[in-house]
C-alpha positions in Angstrom: -4.1 44.9 0.2 -1.3 42.5 2.1 -1.5 42.6 6.0 0.9 41.5 8.6 0.7 38.4 10.3 -0.5 40.1 13.6 -3.4 42.1 11.7 -4.2 39.3 9.8 -4.4 37.5 13.1 -7.1 39.8 14.2 -8.8 39.4 11.2 -9.5 35.6 11.5 -10.2 35.7 15.1 -12.5 38.2 14.9 -14.9 37.9 11.5 -15.3 35.3 8.6 -13.1 35.4 5.4 -14.3 35.3 1.8 -13.2 32.5 -0.4 -13.0 31.0 -3.4 -12.6 27.2 -3.9 -12.4 25.7 -7.7 -14.1 22.4 -8.2 -11.6 21.6 -11.1 -12.9 18.9 -13.8 -10.8 17.1 -16.2 -11.9 15.4 -19.7 -12.2 12.3 -18.2 -14.8 13.6 -15.3 -12.0 13.5 -12.2 -11.2 16.6 -9.9 -8.0 18.2 -8.7 -7.0 18.0 -5.4 -3.9 19.1 -4.2 -2.6 17.9 -0.5 -2.4 21.2 1.5 1.2 22.2 3.1 -0.3 24.8 5.2 -2.8 25.1 7.9 -5.9 25.3 8.0 -6.4 21.6 6.5 -2.7 20.9 6.4 -1.6 17.5 4.8 -5.3 16.8 3.6 -6.3 16.7 -0.4 -8.4 19.5 -1.0 -9.8 21.5 -4.0 -7.7 24.4 -5.0 -8.9 27.9 -3.7 -8.1 30.6 -1.4 -9.1 34.1 -0.2 -10.9 37.3 -1.9 -8.6 40.3 -0.5 -10.1 43.4 0.8 -10.5 45.5 -2.7 -10.5 42.7 -4.9 -13.1 42.4 -7.4 -14.5 38.7 -7.7 -13.4 38.5 -11.4 -10.0 39.7 -10.5 -9.7 37.0 -7.4 -10.8 34.2 -9.7 -8.1 35.2 -12.1 -5.4 35.7 -9.1 -6.7 32.3 -8.1 -6.4 30.2 -11.2 -3.0 31.2 -12.0 -2.0 31.0 -8.6 -3.4 27.5 -7.9 -3.5 26.3 -11.1 -0.6 27.8 -13.1 -3.0 29.5 -15.7 -5.5 32.3 -15.3 -9.2 31.6 -16.1 -11.9 34.5 -16.3 -14.8 34.3 -13.9 -16.9 33.6 -17.2 -14.7 30.2 -17.6 -16.3 29.0 -13.9 -19.8 27.9 -13.3 -20.9 29.3 -9.9 -21.5 25.9 -7.7 -22.7 27.6 -4.2 -22.0 29.0 -1.0 -20.5 27.3 1.8 -19.6 27.3 4.9 -16.2 26.2 6.1 -15.1 26.1 10.0 -11.9 24.8 11.0 -10.5 24.7 14.7 -7.1 26.2 13.6 -5.6 28.8 11.9 -2.9 29.9 9.5 -0.8 29.9 12.6 -1.3 27.8 14.7 -4.5 26.2 17.2 -4.6 29.2 19.4 -8.0 30.2 17.3 -10.4 29.1 15.0 -10.7 30.0 11.3 -14.5 30.6 9.5 -14.8 31.0 5.5 -17.7 31.5 3.6 -17.0 30.2 0.4 -18.0 30.8 -3.1 -17.8 27.3 -4.9 -17.1 27.5 -9.2 -16.8 24.5 -11.1 -14.3 24.4 -13.9 -13.8 22.1 -16.6 -10.3 22.1 -18.1 -7.6 20.1 -20.4 -5.5 18.9 -17.5 -2.9 18.8 -20.0 -2.9 22.5 -20.2 -2.3 23.2 -16.7 1.0 23.8 -14.9 0.0 22.9 -11.1 2.4 24.9 -9.0 3.9 23.8 -5.3 2.9 26.9 -3.1 0.3 25.5 -1.3 -0.1 21.8 -2.0 2.9 19.5 -2.2 1.3 16.9 -4.5 -2.0 16.6 -6.7 -3.8 14.0 -7.8 -7.1 13.8 -10.0 -10.0 11.5 -8.6 -13.3 10.5 -9.5 -16.5 11.5 -7.2 -16.9 8.3 -5.7 -13.2 8.0 -5.1 -12.9 11.0 -3.2 -16.0 10.7 -1.4 -14.3 7.3 0.7 -10.9 8.6 1.1 -10.4 9.8 4.8 -7.1 12.1 3.6 -9.8 14.1 1.8 -11.0 16.9 3.4 -14.4 16.8 5.0 -14.9 20.2 3.1 -14.0 19.2 0.0 -16.1 16.1 0.1 -18.9 18.4 0.9 -18.8 19.3 -2.8 -20.0 16.3 -3.7 -22.6 15.6 -1.0 -25.9 17.6 -2.3 -27.0 17.7 1.6 -23.8 19.7 2.6 -24.7 22.6 0.2 -25.2 25.7 2.5 -26.5 27.7 -0.7 -28.1 31.2 0.6 -31.6 32.1 -0.3 -31.9 33.8 -3.7 -28.8 32.1 -5.4 
C-alpha cells in the first residue's frame, strides 16, 4: 500500500516505522554499505534496508527489499535474525520539520558479492568494509556502526 506524501508525513510524525536492515557479508568477511542519497541519514554510509509496508508479510518484505537494495531477491530463510534495534533521526524523508523513529529488524545475510547487481535508487555508491574499518569512520552512520557494537543492541525480551 502506497501513501501520499501528506499521509506518509502524518504517519512518520505520529508513530514509529517498522523496517528491515540487511547486514550483508561477503566471502571475505566484509560488510556492504551504501552512501545514502535520501533523508534520513542522507550522505552517510549505511547498511541496505527499508520499510515494511502495511499488509506486507515479513517474508514478502524481505524478498522485496533484498531485490530493491541488492538487485537479487532472497528469502527470509536466507537471512539470520540479528535482533531488534531502534533508530532515531532528527529529520525525516521530506526535511527537518519533524523526526523519524524506526523499530528495525536486523538480518545478517551472507552473499556472493559478485552475484549482486547493486541498484542506485537509494545509494550513490557502495563499498565493502570490515567491522574494524567501518567502526572508525565518521561517515558511517552511528545506526549502522551499532550492528557491530554489542552494547548498542536493543533486543526485545524473548527474541
